[in-house]
N, C-alpha and C positions, 0 to 999 in steps of 0.2 A: 090237207090234214087239219082236223079240228084242234084248236089249242086246248090243252089240258094242263092242270096244275100238278106240280110234283114237289116232293120234299127230297132234298139231296143231302145225305149224311156224308161228311168228309172224314175219312180215316187218317190217322197220323197227322193231325192238324196242329201240332205244337207250335209251329212257326206261322200259323195263320191266325190273325186277330179278328177276323170277321165272324158273322153269325154262323153257327153250326148246330143244327142243320140249316140249310138254305131253302127258301121257298123259290120256286121258279115256274115258268110257263114254257111248255114245249112249243118250239117254233118250226120244226121240220127236220128232215133227214137230208144230209149231204153225203157225197161220195168222197172218200179220202184215199190215201196211199194204199197200195197193195190190196185193192178191192174191198177195203173196209168201209163200212157205213158209220157215220157219226150222227147222233141225235143232238140237235142244237137246242139249248134251253136258254131263256133269258131270266136272269135272277131278278127278283122283285126289288132288291136293294143292290146298289153297286158295291163291288168288293175290290180289294186292292192286293191280290196275291202278287208277290214279286215286285211290289211297289207301283204297279200300273193299275189304273182304275178301269174296271171292265164290268160288263153285265151279261156277256154271252159266254157260255161254256160249250165245248164239244164233248159229248159222251159216247163211248163205244163199249161194247160188251167186253168185260174183263176176261171172261172165260171163253175159249174158242168155240165151245159147243153152243153158246148162247147166241141167238139171232138178234137183229135190231128190233124185231117185233117184240121179243121178250123185254128188251130195254124199255120200249115205250109203253108196254102193257102190263108189266108185273114188277114186283120187287126184285131188283137185279143188281148185282155187283158190277160197277162200271169203272173204266179208266176215264179220268177227267183230264181234258186238254184245254189250254187257254187259247183263244183265237188271238192271232197277232194284232197289235193295235192298228186300227183303221181297216181291218179286214171286212169286206162285204160278205154277206151271207147270200150265196147264189146256189140254188138247188140244181142248176144246169151245169155247174162247174165241177171238175174233179180236182180236189185239193191235194197238195203234196206234203211231204214231211216238213218242209220249211214254213208251211202255213200255220202250224200248231206248235205250242210249247207244252210238252207233256208235264203234268203237274202232280196229280194225286190219284188215289183210288177211293171209291166211296160206294154208297148204296143209294139207288134211286127208288123212291116210293111213289106210285101214282096216288093222287089225292081225290080224283073225281072220275 
Protein backbone atom coordinates (compact mmCIF):
# COMPACT_ATOMS: atom_id res chain seq x y z
CA UNK A 1 0.00 0.00 0.00
CA UNK A 2 1.27 3.42 -0.92
CA UNK A 3 1.40 5.80 2.02
CA UNK A 4 -1.11 8.65 1.80
CA UNK A 5 -1.77 11.62 4.05
CA UNK A 6 -5.03 12.12 5.93
CA UNK A 7 -6.77 14.60 8.18
CA UNK A 8 -8.56 12.96 11.13
CA UNK A 9 -11.30 15.00 12.81
CA UNK A 10 -12.08 13.77 16.34
CA UNK A 11 -15.67 14.07 17.56
CA UNK A 12 -16.53 14.68 21.24
CA UNK A 13 -12.96 15.72 22.02
CA UNK A 14 -13.70 17.66 25.22
CA UNK A 15 -11.26 15.63 27.35
CA UNK A 16 -8.63 15.44 24.55
CA UNK A 17 -6.00 18.20 24.71
CA UNK A 18 -4.16 17.35 21.50
CA UNK A 19 -4.51 18.86 18.03
CA UNK A 20 -7.87 18.44 16.35
CA UNK A 21 -7.94 17.66 13.51
CA UNK A 22 -4.86 15.44 13.45
CA UNK A 23 -2.65 14.96 10.42
CA UNK A 24 -1.61 11.38 9.76
CA UNK A 25 -0.09 9.01 7.23
CA UNK A 26 -1.75 5.72 6.27
CA UNK A 27 0.39 2.70 7.20
CA UNK A 28 -1.70 -0.30 6.12
CA UNK A 29 -4.63 -2.54 6.92
CA UNK A 30 -4.72 -5.14 9.69
CA UNK A 31 -7.28 -7.81 10.58
CA UNK A 32 -9.11 -7.37 13.85
CA UNK A 33 -11.68 -9.22 15.92
CA UNK A 34 -14.90 -10.51 14.33
CA UNK A 35 -13.50 -10.23 10.77
CA UNK A 36 -13.19 -6.44 11.04
CA UNK A 37 -10.41 -4.68 9.19
CA UNK A 38 -8.62 -1.69 10.70
CA UNK A 39 -6.69 1.01 8.86
CA UNK A 40 -3.55 1.97 10.79
CA UNK A 41 -2.48 5.60 10.65
CA UNK A 42 0.60 7.20 12.13
CA UNK A 43 -0.06 10.68 13.52
CA UNK A 44 2.43 13.36 12.51
CA UNK A 45 2.63 14.50 16.15
CA UNK A 46 2.52 12.21 19.17
CA UNK A 47 -0.70 12.48 21.14
CA UNK A 48 -1.50 11.53 24.73
CA UNK A 49 -5.06 10.22 24.98
CA UNK A 50 -5.72 8.53 28.33
CA UNK A 51 -2.28 9.72 29.49
CA UNK A 52 -0.21 7.44 27.23
CA UNK A 53 1.99 8.82 24.46
CA UNK A 54 1.17 7.24 21.09
CA UNK A 55 1.36 7.96 17.41
CA UNK A 56 -0.53 4.99 15.87
CA UNK A 57 -4.32 4.75 15.70
CA UNK A 58 -6.48 1.92 14.37
CA UNK A 59 -9.50 3.11 12.39
CA UNK A 60 -12.50 1.05 11.29
CA UNK A 61 -15.65 1.92 9.41
CA UNK A 62 -18.16 3.31 11.91
CA UNK A 63 -21.17 2.30 9.83
CA UNK A 64 -21.61 -1.37 8.95
CA UNK A 65 -22.30 -0.75 5.26
CA UNK A 66 -18.96 1.05 4.78
CA UNK A 67 -15.96 -1.01 3.67
CA UNK A 68 -12.29 -0.58 4.54
CA UNK A 69 -11.79 0.68 0.96
CA UNK A 70 -14.18 3.55 1.69
CA UNK A 71 -12.22 4.32 4.88
CA UNK A 72 -8.93 4.57 2.99
CA UNK A 73 -10.26 6.29 -0.12
CA UNK A 74 -12.97 8.81 0.75
CA UNK A 75 -14.29 11.01 3.53
CA UNK A 76 -15.71 8.49 6.02
CA UNK A 77 -16.92 8.34 9.62
CA UNK A 78 -14.60 6.03 11.56
CA UNK A 79 -14.33 4.38 14.95
CA UNK A 80 -10.95 5.22 16.49
CA UNK A 81 -9.08 2.71 18.62
CA UNK A 82 -5.76 3.14 20.39
CA UNK A 83 -3.13 0.48 19.89
CA UNK A 84 -1.97 -0.94 23.23
CA UNK A 85 1.47 0.35 24.33
CA UNK A 86 4.30 -1.57 22.70
CA UNK A 87 1.97 -3.18 20.14
CA UNK A 88 3.75 -4.18 16.93
CA UNK A 89 1.92 -3.55 13.66
CA UNK A 90 1.89 -6.80 11.72
CA UNK A 91 -0.36 -7.19 8.67
CA UNK A 92 -0.06 -11.01 8.87
CA UNK A 93 -1.53 -11.16 12.39
CA UNK A 94 -5.21 -11.21 13.37
CA UNK A 95 -5.69 -8.93 16.37
CA UNK A 96 -8.19 -9.51 19.19
CA UNK A 97 -10.32 -7.22 21.36
CA UNK A 98 -7.53 -7.08 23.96
CA UNK A 99 -5.16 -5.47 21.44
CA UNK A 100 -7.17 -2.24 21.17
CA UNK A 101 -8.60 0.40 23.46
CA UNK A 102 -11.71 1.81 21.80
CA UNK A 103 -11.56 5.59 22.12
CA UNK A 104 -13.55 7.99 19.91
CA UNK A 105 -15.47 8.46 16.69
CA UNK A 106 -14.26 10.82 14.00
CA UNK A 107 -14.11 11.57 10.31
CA UNK A 108 -11.16 10.67 8.07
CA UNK A 109 -10.38 12.91 5.09
CA UNK A 110 -7.87 11.79 2.41
CA UNK A 111 -5.47 14.64 1.59
CA UNK A 112 -3.70 13.40 -1.54
